[in-house]
Rosetta silent file (secondary structure, phi, psi, omega in degrees, C-alpha in Angstrom):
SEQUENCE: XXXXXXXXXXXXXXXXXXXXXXXXXXXXXXXXXXXXXXXXXXXXXXXXXXXXXXXXXXXXXXXXXXXXXXXXXXXXXXXXXXXXXXXXXXXXXXXXXXXXXXXXXXXXXXXXXXXXXXXXXXXXXXXXXXXXXXXXXXX
SCORE:     score description
SCORE:     0.000 S_00000001
   1 L     0.000  129.406 -177.718   16.070   80.857   90.372 S_00000001
   2 E   -77.294  133.058  175.928   15.086   83.977   88.425 S_00000001
   3 E  -127.403  149.975  175.394   17.375   85.024   85.591 S_00000001
   4 E  -111.649  130.574 -179.420   17.211   88.019   83.281 S_00000001
   5 E  -143.644  168.483  176.918   18.131   87.519   79.640 S_00000001
   6 E   -63.357  141.603  179.012   17.547   89.105   76.255 S_00000001
   7 L   -75.540  142.168  175.162   14.046   88.562   74.932 S_00000001
   8 L  -115.569  155.928  178.345   13.579   86.268   71.944 S_00000001
   9 H   -58.531  -32.395  179.589   10.648   86.215   69.555 S_00000001
  10 H   -67.211  -10.609  175.281    9.891   82.704   70.832 S_00000001
  11 H   -82.124   -5.840 -170.442    9.085   84.289   74.224 S_00000001
  12 H   -54.058  -53.247 -174.073    6.128   86.109   72.663 S_00000001
  13 H   -58.693  -44.482  179.750    3.241   83.831   73.702 S_00000001
  14 H   -68.251  -38.848  179.204    4.348   83.690   77.338 S_00000001
  15 H   -65.680  -43.476 -179.279    5.078   87.427   77.403 S_00000001
  16 H   -62.907  -40.713  177.046    1.686   88.266   75.904 S_00000001
  17 H   -60.779  -40.400  176.616   -0.068   86.113   78.499 S_00000001
  18 H   -62.479  -48.217 -178.120    1.817   88.025   81.204 S_00000001
  19 H   -59.174  -38.980  178.750    0.857   91.396   79.684 S_00000001
  20 H   -63.463  -26.475 -177.168   -2.799   90.356   79.603 S_00000001
  21 H   -85.195   -9.477 -175.594   -2.638   89.631   83.337 S_00000001
  22 L  -100.906  119.131  178.906   -1.280   93.079   84.257 S_00000001
  23 L   -60.850  142.578  174.810   -3.850   95.860   84.730 S_00000001
  24 L    86.814    6.050 -178.037   -3.237   99.024   82.708 S_00000001
  25 L   -73.803  -27.731  177.313   -1.205   97.499   79.859 S_00000001
  26 L    51.382   60.276 -174.958   -3.669   98.718   77.155 S_00000001
  27 H   -68.657  -13.695 -178.841   -2.569   96.134   74.591 S_00000001
  28 H   -82.280   -6.579 -172.514   -4.976   97.427   71.935 S_00000001
  29 H   -80.831  -18.817 -179.353   -3.112  100.715   71.506 S_00000001
  30 L  -137.340  175.480  175.480   -0.224   99.402   69.354 S_00000001
  31 L   -78.003   95.311  179.211    0.592   96.433   67.142 S_00000001
  32 L  -101.865   22.047  174.219    1.209   93.870   69.848 S_00000001
  33 L   -68.411  169.242  177.670    0.942   90.917   67.478 S_00000001
  34 H   -59.568  -39.187  179.516    3.841   88.487   67.352 S_00000001
  35 H   -66.677  -39.948  179.664    5.032   90.201   64.161 S_00000001
  36 H   -64.833  -45.254  178.857    4.793   93.641   65.776 S_00000001
  37 H   -68.848  -35.305  177.171    6.748   92.599   68.865 S_00000001
  38 H   -59.987  -38.765  177.909    9.258   90.745   66.654 S_00000001
  39 H   -62.486  -42.375  178.872    9.966   94.057   64.874 S_00000001
  40 H   -61.733  -49.561 -178.317   10.646   95.734   68.221 S_00000001
  41 H   -61.547  -47.862 -175.262   12.951   92.920   69.367 S_00000001
  42 H   -66.721  -28.898  178.816   14.799   92.641   66.049 S_00000001
  43 H   -88.670  -11.207 -175.346   15.447   96.404   65.818 S_00000001
  44 L  -138.721   50.863 -172.284   16.442   96.680   69.491 S_00000001
  45 L   -55.938  -31.634 -177.827   18.189   93.391   70.286 S_00000001
  46 L   -94.226   11.467 -174.541   20.200   94.824   73.181 S_00000001
  47 L  -126.415    0.554 -177.465   17.226   96.606   74.758 S_00000001
  48 E  -117.139  125.887 -172.451   14.517   93.935   75.207 S_00000001
  49 E  -134.456  154.151  171.002   14.632   91.618   78.234 S_00000001
  50 E  -127.881  149.670  168.183   12.671   88.938   80.034 S_00000001
  51 E  -102.136  131.725 -178.888   12.911   87.628   83.567 S_00000001
  52 E  -127.854  144.337  173.705   12.479   83.865   83.653 S_00000001
  53 E  -123.873  111.722 -176.037   12.055   81.388   86.456 S_00000001
  54 L    53.345   46.398  178.663   12.758   77.845   85.293 S_00000001
  55 L    69.606    2.799  175.675   12.243   79.065   81.691 S_00000001
  56 E   -90.243  126.744  179.369    8.813   80.551   82.548 S_00000001
  57 E   -71.402  119.510 -178.972    8.552   84.230   81.555 S_00000001
  58 E  -122.956    0.794  177.940    7.645   86.149   84.702 S_00000001
  59 E  -163.108  151.726  178.297    8.782   89.663   83.699 S_00000001
  60 E  -144.546  153.654  168.543    9.424   91.808   80.634 S_00000001
  61 E  -154.744  119.880  179.279   10.860   95.187   79.684 S_00000001
  62 E  -109.065  129.432  175.194   11.153   96.299   76.076 S_00000001
  63 E  -113.082  147.843  176.434   13.308   99.228   75.112 S_00000001
  64 E  -147.719  156.454 -178.757   13.372  100.993   71.766 S_00000001
  65 E  -141.805  150.200  173.406   15.085  104.093   70.438 S_00000001
  66 L  -100.292    7.804 -179.997   14.769  106.544   67.591 S_00000001
  67 L   101.026  -19.355  177.913   18.476  107.354   67.936 S_00000001
  68 L  -121.453  -29.774 -177.758   18.019  110.361   70.242 S_00000001
  69 L  -134.815  145.794  176.272   15.551  109.211   72.889 S_00000001
  70 E  -100.827  153.697  178.064   14.785  105.847   74.418 S_00000001
  71 E  -131.011  140.626  175.419   11.335  104.480   75.163 S_00000001
  72 E  -103.502  135.191  177.419   10.225  101.811   77.610 S_00000001
  73 E  -133.823  149.300  168.237    7.364   99.502   76.700 S_00000001
  74 E    53.823   44.529  172.928    5.660   96.541   78.348 S_00000001
  75 E   -80.002  116.490 -175.645    7.402   96.624   81.702 S_00000001
  76 E  -151.909  145.273  174.577    5.551   93.929   83.612 S_00000001
  77 E  -135.267  135.112  178.752    6.175   91.414   86.384 S_00000001
  78 L   -55.064  140.640 -175.257    3.864   88.547   87.315 S_00000001
  79 H   -51.225  -42.638 -176.609    1.856   89.332   90.446 S_00000001
  80 H   -70.116   -9.821  179.467    3.393   86.466   92.436 S_00000001
  81 H  -110.027   -2.537 -179.348    6.902   87.866   91.759 S_00000001
  82 L   -67.693  152.732 -178.508    6.187   91.519   92.508 S_00000001
  83 L    89.017    2.413  179.826    8.017   93.103   95.421 S_00000001
  84 L  -106.017   11.372  178.416   11.315   91.380   94.553 S_00000001
  85 L    65.457   22.868  178.406   12.708   94.371   92.603 S_00000001
  86 H   -67.597  -37.842  179.311   12.576   92.453   89.319 S_00000001
  87 H   -62.760  -40.478  178.193   11.065   95.420   87.487 S_00000001
  88 H   -62.790  -41.683  178.416   13.946   97.596   88.680 S_00000001
  89 H   -63.982  -41.894  178.452   16.448   95.000   87.471 S_00000001
  90 H   -64.020  -46.258  179.063   14.736   94.797   84.082 S_00000001
  91 H   -61.137  -41.302  178.373   14.607   98.590   83.771 S_00000001
  92 H   -60.260  -38.697  177.998   18.283   98.818   84.751 S_00000001
  93 H   -62.999  -44.053 -179.832   19.203   96.426   81.929 S_00000001
  94 H   -66.599  -45.303 -178.261   17.323   98.555   79.418 S_00000001
  95 H   -64.738  -34.901  174.788   18.728  101.848   80.725 S_00000001
  96 H   -62.277  -42.344  176.567   22.258  100.439   80.600 S_00000001
  97 H   -60.913  -41.605  177.086   21.614   99.519   76.968 S_00000001
  98 H   -61.518  -47.768 -179.732   20.405  103.054   76.276 S_00000001
  99 H   -58.317  -41.413  179.206   23.509  104.555   77.898 S_00000001
 100 H   -62.663  -24.318  179.206   25.726  102.263   75.802 S_00000001
 101 L   -95.605    4.490  179.366   24.013  103.676   72.698 S_00000001
 102 L    81.266   14.491  178.892   24.507  107.288   73.822 S_00000001
 103 L   -86.631  129.710 -178.013   20.845  107.781   74.741 S_00000001
 104 L  -124.664   13.616  176.230   20.395  110.075   77.736 S_00000001
 105 L  -143.059  135.866 -178.729   16.617  110.589   77.884 S_00000001
 106 E  -124.234  137.876  174.937   13.873  107.980   78.296 S_00000001
 107 E  -121.286  160.287  175.294   10.157  108.349   77.745 S_00000001
 108 L  -156.376  167.260 -178.790    7.217  106.086   78.453 S_00000001
 109 L  -118.679  137.076  175.416    3.443  106.109   78.326 S_00000001
 110 L  -124.157  130.945 -179.511    1.047  105.463   81.213 S_00000001
 111 L   -64.451  135.076  176.344   -2.656  104.919   80.574 S_00000001
 112 L   -56.897  134.575 -179.549   -4.864  107.640   82.070 S_00000001
 113 L    93.201  -10.757  178.458   -6.434  106.308   85.230 S_00000001
 114 L   -87.922   74.401 -176.961   -3.603  103.861   85.919 S_00000001
 115 H   -65.258  -36.908  178.337   -2.643  105.494   89.208 S_00000001
 116 H   -61.604  -44.095  177.739   -0.725  102.420   90.406 S_00000001
 117 H   -64.397  -44.093  179.721    1.384  102.529   87.243 S_00000001
 118 H   -61.088  -43.516  178.605    1.915  106.276   87.496 S_00000001
 119 H   -64.150  -39.031  177.014    3.017  105.940   91.126 S_00000001
 120 H   -58.143  -49.120 -176.391    5.395  103.104   90.193 S_00000001
 121 H   -67.883  -36.463  175.917    7.078  105.229   87.517 S_00000001
 122 H   -63.263  -39.226  177.205    7.319  108.252   89.790 S_00000001
 123 H   -62.818  -30.008  178.536    8.994  105.990   92.375 S_00000001
 124 L   -79.988   -3.887  177.329   11.468  105.015   89.623 S_00000001
 125 L   103.718   -1.100  178.898   12.356  108.700   89.168 S_00000001
 126 L   -77.532  149.321 -178.747   10.195  109.554   86.139 S_00000001
 127 L  -121.665  143.516  175.029    8.383  112.895   86.094 S_00000001
 128 L   -70.675  143.016  176.074    5.115  113.878   84.468 S_00000001
 129 L  -101.329  113.721  179.630    5.406  116.386   81.650 S_00000001
 130 L   -82.344   -5.591 -172.007    2.770  119.073   81.954 S_00000001
 131 L   -95.605   -3.721 -178.396    3.832  120.697   78.667 S_00000001
 132 L  -134.162  156.945  171.892    2.724  118.076   76.143 S_00000001
 133 L  -128.464  126.192 -176.687   -0.305  116.059   75.140 S_00000001
 134 L   -78.612  133.957  175.462    0.382  112.887   73.160 S_00000001
 135 L  -125.844  150.032  173.314   -1.422  112.443   69.825 S_00000001
 136 L  -145.000  169.235 -177.231   -1.281  109.548   67.368 S_00000001
 137 L  -137.765  125.441  174.964   -2.667  108.484   64.017 S_00000001
 138 L   -79.733  130.201  178.395   -3.556  104.944   62.920 S_00000001
 139 L   -99.897    0.000    0.000   -2.300  104.185   59.404 S_00000001
């Protein structure tokens, strides 16, 4: 039976294996090491979730906030569990956490060319912003 619970740092290895199996995750773009993900979890304890089936991680959704806007990262569900609305349940947990913190706007990033991902997010109610281009700097 699938359950959704808060993500723990000890879920990292299983979560990373899941992320590697999902097309379009672009894991090289941020610090996705265990230490990097631990920082996300530890700073956003009420916003990071996993779906587990018999203790096996089969879905993830990480939320983070800067205090004014929320961001979704690493929303993924194992292929064999897709179509069961687990991603929606995970997203709902994160969005509820954002609302509880007074956050009323959520952003996310989709890799260019990931049309399946873009269509998924549009189906979830997200809209493309034609007014900005994202830039970043590696330190």
